C-alpha positions in Angstrom: -14.5 0.5 -17.0 -12.9 2.8 -14.5 -9.1 2.6 -14.2 -8.6 5.5 -11.7 -6.2 7.1 -14.2 -5.8 10.1 -11.9 -3.6 7.8 -9.7 -0.1 7.4 -10.8 2.8 5.4 -9.3 4.7 7.3 -6.6 8.2 8.5 -6.7 10.9 6.1 -7.8 11.6 3.5 -5.1 15.3 3.2 -4.3 16.2 -0.2 -5.8 19.3 -0.5 -3.6 17.1 -0.3 -0.5 14.8 -2.8 -2.0 17.7 -5.2 -2.6 18.9 -4.8 1.0 15.3 -5.5 2.2 15.0 -8.6 0.1 18.3 -9.9 1.4 17.2 -9.3 4.9 13.9 -11.2 4.3 15.6 -14.2 2.7 18.0 -14.5 5.6 15.1 -14.0 8.1 13.2 -17.0 6.9 15.6 -19.4 8.7 15.2 -17.4 11.9 11.4 -17.9 11.7 11.4 -21.7 11.0 10.4 -24.0 13.8 10.0 -27.8 14.0 8.3 -29.4 17.0 7.2 -33.0 16.0 6.0 -33.8 19.6 3.5 -32.0 21.9 5.2 -29.9 24.5 3.2 -28.4 27.3 0.5 -26.2 25.5 2.4 -26.4 22.1 0.9 -28.9 19.6 3.5 -31.0 17.8 3.4 -30.9 14.0 4.8 -33.3 11.4 6.6 -30.7 9.2 8.7 -27.5 9.8 6.7 -24.2 9.7 7.2 -20.5 9.8 6.2 -18.5 12.9 5.0 -14.9 12.5 7.8 -13.3 14.5 10.8 -14.1 16.7 11.3 -12.6 20.2 12.2 -8.9 19.7 12.4 -5.6 21.6 8.7 -5.9 22.6 9.5 -9.1 24.6 6.6 -10.9 22.9 7.3 -14.1 21.0 5.6 -16.8 19.0 6.5 -20.5 18.7 3.3 -21.8 17.1 1.9 -21.8 13.5 -1.2 -19.7 12.7 -3.8 -20.6 10.2 -4.4 -17.5 8.0 -0.9 -16.2 8.6 0.4 -19.4 6.9 -1.5 -18.8 3.7 0.1 -15.3 3.2 3.5 -16.5 4.4 3.3 -19.3 1.8 3.0 -16.7 -1.0 6.4 -15.3 -0.1 8.0 -18.7 0.5 7.0 -19.9 -3.0 8.3 -16.7 -4.6 11.5 -17.1 -2.5 12.2 -20.5 -4.0 11.1 -22.4 -0.8 8.0 -24.3 -2.1 8.8 -27.4 0.1 8.5 -25.3 3.2 5.2 -23.8 2.0 3.9 -27.3 1.2 5.0 -28.6 4.6 3.1 -25.8 6.3 0.0 -26.9 4.4 0.5 -30.5 5.5 0.7 -29.2 9.1 -2.7 -27.5 8.7 -4.2 -30.6 7.2 -2.8 -32.6 10.1 -4.4 -30.2 12.6 -7.8 -30.5 10.8 -7.6 -34.3 10.9 -6.6 -34.3 14.6 -9.0 -31.7 16.0 -11.8 -31.6 13.5 -10.9 -28.0 12.6 -7.9 -26.0 12.0 -7.2 -24.1 15.3 -6.4 -20.4 15.4 -2.8 -21.5 16.2 -1.0 -24.7 17.3 -1.6 -24.2 21.0 -4.1 -26.2 23.0 -5.6 -23.0 24.4 -6.3 -21.8 20.8 -8.3 -24.8 19.7 -11.6 -23.3 20.7 -11.7 -21.1 17.6 -10.3 -21.1 14.1 -9.1 -18.3 11.7 -10.3 -16.9 8.4 -10.5 -20.0 6.1 -8.0 -20.0 3.3 -7.5 -23.8 3.0 -8.8 -24.4 -0.5 -6.8 -21.5 -1.9 -3.7 -22.9 -0.2 -4.4 -26.4 -1.6 -4.8 -25.1 -5.2 -1.6 -23.1 -4.9 0.4 -26.2 -3.8 -1.3 -28.4 -6.4 0.1 -26.0 -9.1 3.5 -27.0 -7.8 3.2 -30.8 -7.1 0.6 -31.6 -9.8 -0.4 -34.6 -7.8 -4.1 -35.5 -8.3 -4.0 -38.3 -5.6 -2.8 -35.8 -3.1 -5.3 -33.2 -4.3 -8.2 -35.6 -3.8 -7.1 -36.3 -0.2 -6.6 -32.7 0.6 -10.0 -31.8 -0.9 -11.7 -34.3 1.5 -10.1 -32.6 4.5 -11.2 -29.2 3.2 -14.8 -30.4 2.6 -15.0 -31.7 6.1 -13.8 -28.4 7.4 -16.4 -26.6 5.3 -19.3 -28.8 6.4 -18.5 -29.4 10.0 -16.9 -26.1 11.0 -18.0 -23.2 8.8 -21.4 -24.6 7.8 -22.4 -26.2 11.1 -25.5 -24.9 12.9 -24.7 -26.6 16.2 -22.4 -25.9 19.1 -19.3 -26.1 19.3 -19.2 -24.9 15.7 -22.4 -22.8 15.6 -21.4 -20.6 12.7 -24.2 -21.2 10.1 -26.8 -18.9 11.7 -28.7 -17.0 9.0 -30.1 -18.3 5.7 -26.9 -20.3 5.0 -24.6 -17.4 5.8 -22.0 -17.9 8.5 -20.4 -15.9 11.3 -17.2 -16.1 13.3 -17.5 -18.1 16.5 -15.6 -19.5 19.5 -16.4 -22.5 21.7 -16.8 -20.2 24.7 -19.5 -18.2 22.9 -17.8 -14.9 23.7 -17.8 -11.9 21.3 -14.2 -11.0 21.8 -12.9 -14.5 21.2 -15.1 -14.8 18.1 -13.5 -11.6 17.0 -10.1 -13.2 17.4 -11.3 -15.9 15.0 -11.9 -13.1 12.4 -8.1 -12.3 12.5 -9.1 -8.7 13.1 -8.3 -8.7 16.8 -9.4 -6.2 17.6 -11.5 -4.0 15.3 -14.3 -1.4 15.3 -16.1 -3.5 12.6 -18.3 -5.5 15.0 -19.0 -3.0 17.8 -17.7 -5.6 20.3 -20.6 -7.8 19.2 -18.9 -10.2 16.7 -21.3 -13.1 17.3 -24.2 -10.9 16.0 -22.6 -10.2 12.7 -22.5 -11.9 9.3 -19.1 -10.8 8.1 -18.5 -10.0 4.5 -15.0 -11.4 4.4 -15.9 -14.8 5.9 -18.8 -15.3 3.4 -16.6 -14.3 0.5 -14.1 -16.9 1.7 -16.8 -19.5 1.8 -17.9 -18.5 -1.7 -14.3 -19.0 -2.7 -14.3 -22.5 -1.1 -17.4 -23.4 -3.1 -15.8 -22.2 -6.4 -12.5 -23.9 -5.5 -14.3 -27.2 -4.8 -16.0 -26.9 -8.2 -12.5 -26.3 -9.8 -11.0 -29.3 -8.0 -13.9 -31.5 -8.9 -13.4 -30.6 -12.5 -9.7 -31.4 -12.3 -10.6 -34.8 -10.8 -13.2 -35.4 -13.5 -16.2 -35.1 -11.1 -18.4 -33.1 -13.5 -21.7 -33.5 -11.7 -20.2 -32.6 -8.3 -18.6 -29.5 -9.8 -22.0 -28.2 -10.9 -23.4 -28.8 -7.4 -20.6 -26.6 -5.9 -21.2 -23.9 -8.5 -24.9 -23.8 -7.6 -24.0 -23.4 -3.9 -21.7 -20.5 -4.8 -24.4 -18.9 -6.9 -26.9 -19.2 -4.0 -24.4 -17.6 -1.6 -23.7 -14.7 -4.0 -27.4 -13.9 -4.1 -27.8 -13.9 -0.3 -24.6 -11.9 0.3 -25.7 -9.3 -2.3 -29.2 -9.1 -0.8 -28.2 -8.8 2.9 -24.7 -7.3 2.9 -24.7 -5.0 -0.1 -25.7 -1.3 0.3 -26.9 -0.2 -3.1 -27.0 3.5 -2.1 -23.4 3.5 -0.8 -22.1 1.0 -3.4 -20.4 -1.1 -0.8 -20.5 -4.4 1.2 -20.9 -4.1 4.9 -21.0 -6.6 7.8 -24.6 -7.4 8.6 -26.0 -7.6 12.1 -28.6 -10.4 11.7 -30.1 -9.8 15.1 -31.0 -6.2 14.5 -31.4 -6.5 10.7 -29.0 -3.6 10.2 -25.8 -3.1 8.2 -22.7 -1.9 10.1 -21.7 1.8 9.7 -18.0 0.8 9.5 -16.4 1.0 6.1 -13.6 -1.7 6.0 -11.3 -3.3 3.6 -13.1 -6.6 4.3 -15.5 -5.6 1.6 -12.7 -6.1 -1.0 -12.7 -9.8 -0.4 -15.7 -9.7 -2.8 -13.2 -8.8 -5.5 -10.5 -11.3 -4.5 -12.9 -14.1 -4.3 -14.8 -13.2 -7.5 -18.1 -12.8 -5.8 -18.8 -9.2 -6.8 -20.6 -8.5 -10.0 -19.0 -6.2 -12.6 -21.2 -3.3 -11.5 -20.5 -3.9 -7.8 -16.8 -4.1 -8.5 -16.9 -0.7 -10.2 -18.6 0.9 -7.2 -16.1 -0.8 -4.8 -13.3 0.8 -6.8 -15.0 4.2 -6.7 -15.0 3.9 -2.9 -11.4 2.9 -2.5 -10.3 6.5 -2.1 -11.8 6.4 1.4 -9.0 4.1 2.5 -6.0 5.5 0.6 -3.5 7.3 2.8 0.1 8.5 2.5 1.5 5.0 3.4 -1.1 2.7 1.9 -4.6 1.6 2.7 -6.1 1.9 6.2 -8.0 -1.1 7.5 -11.1 1.0 8.0 -11.9 4.5 6.8 -11.1 7.6 8.9 -14.7 8.7 9.3 -16.4 5.3 9.9 -18.9 5.6 12.7 -18.1 3.6 15.8 -19.3 4.2 19.4 -16.2 2.3 20.7 -13.6 4.2 22.7 -10.1 4.6 21.3 -7.4 2.1 22.1 -6.5 -1.5 21.3 -8.3 -1.5 17.9 -5.3 -2.2 15.8 -7.3 -3.5 12.9 -8.7 -0.1 12.2 -7.7 3.4 11.1 -4.8 4.5 11.0 -3.2 1.0 10.7 -2.5 -0.7 7.4 -1.8 -4.5 7.1 0.0 -6.5 4.5 -2.6 -9.3 4.0 -5.4 -6.7 3.4 -3.2 -4.9 0.8 -2.6 -8.2 -0.9 -6.3 -9.1 -1.0 -7.2 -5.7 -2.4 -4.4 -5.7 -5.0 -5.2 -9.2 -6.3 -8.9 -8.4 -6.3 -8.3 -5.3 -8.4 -6.2 -7.3 -10.9 -8.9 -9.9 -11.2 -11.4 -7.3 -12.4 -9.0 -5.5 -14.6 -8.2 -2.5 -12.5 -4.5 -2.8 -13.1 -3.6 0.9 -12.8 -5.1 1.1 -9.4 -3.5 -2.2 -8.3 -0.1 -0.9 -9.4 -0.6 2.4 -7.6 -1.5 0.7 -4.3 1.2 -2.0 -4.6 4.0 0.5 -5.2 2.7 2.8 -2.4 2.8 -0.2 0.0 6.2 -1.3 -1.2 7.6 2.2 -0.7 6.2 2.3 2.9 7.8 -1.0 3.8 11.1 -0.1 2.0 11.4 3.3 3.6 10.7 2.0 7.1 13.2 -0.8 6.6 15.9 1.6 5.4 15.3 3.8 8.4 14.9 1.2 11.1 16.3 -2.1 9.8 13.1 -4.1 10.4 9.7 -4.8 8.9 6.5 -4.4 11.0 3.4 -6.5 11.6 1.3 -3.4 10.7 2.1 0.2 9.7 0.6 3.6 10.6 -0.4 4.6 7.0 -1.2 8.2 8.0 2.4 8.7 9.2 4.5 5.7 8.0 7.5 6.8 10.1 5.5 6.6 13.3 4.6 3.5 15.3 1.2 1.8 14.5 -1.7 1.9 16.8 -1.2 -0.7 19.5 -3.4 -3.7 20.0 -3.9 -6.2 22.8 -0.2 -7.2 22.4 2.8 -5.0 21.5 3.4 -4.1 17.9 5.5 -6.8 16.3 8.7 -6.7 14.4 9.6 -9.3 11.7 7.0 -10.1 10.3 6.0 -13.2 8.5 3.2 -12.1 6.3 4.7 -8.6 5.8 7.9 -10.1 4.6 6.0 -12.5 2.3 3.6 -9.9 0.8 6.6 -7.6 0.2 8.5 -10.2 -1.8 5.4 -11.2 -3.8 4.5 -7.6 -4.7 8.1 -6.6 -5.4 8.5 -9.5 -7.9 5.3 -8.5 -9.7 5.5 -4.7 -9.6 9.2 -3.6 -9.6 11.5 -4.1 -12.5 14.8 -4.6 -10.6 
């Protein structure tokens, strides 16, 4: 098994700077907490306090709402920061939104209810179950997640027309617009879909749904529902076969998004492929080839969201989820995926590289960023449809999680 032994950890990280950064983050959590129990204009009221991605800063842009996939990554940092009650409360807010609207919106604004976000609900539920160990709560939460799986992600009818190709799903939006469907992907905006998101079967989404199916099997086993667990395992096995048939390029040794309307794989190499490691969908042989291709994304400051030489006919500008930007949640997915398949040397190399980028930037500027320019970590990242954000919820959280696992302070 390849371990990429040629990669070694980078120069010693200044532990004093790390300590200052951790102190900053722990103080920052309180600034990011919001509690609005009642609807207010476009803002949807939620029963428990939650963490927003970023406060108002020099860009003039501000958040007051909770976001779906942000919350999962933020929870990783909250749990490691000794704030499990806040992490559990945010999950309760997501479950409340699912009950109220029939899906978990992109964020808790009425104008964001036409789409969702990458689905991490079952992973979040299992993380919290490890803390509360409450089977009654687990059974109730499982029912909400099953409803989301069936009626949102596996629906073949508008307004949730996502299941479009042999049981594989796409990102969608109630307005049936490509750009808004791309916002549901969380990669707003990216070169991955050639501005035609509705035409693509995304690798990350279908790995997430595989993870749902395996998580449902695990939860059913915890609850003593043995026969149901086997049904979910069979669904996961079927999805694995379809994803490997349609989205795996054997010649290149990589998963790509698949345009089901043209029957062609995308030319864009992206870190979305590594969801196959994090979810456990990849075979041992596929994992080895994915690791062989990871060098395409490794830059001075970490991993770029897409490779430098990926083909894309799109003009430059506003594609912040692409080269040269690196993102905390994608680093976390890749690192945890590498660990799952035993590539611990490579996982440590990437983790310490990312920690160093964050630490150095904080030492120089006194802030964390939403995304970083991994080609030149001292420079500003490529801008998207909104200004680059300071803060930042999931960056803070992933930093804490990785520091605790990879630095001996």
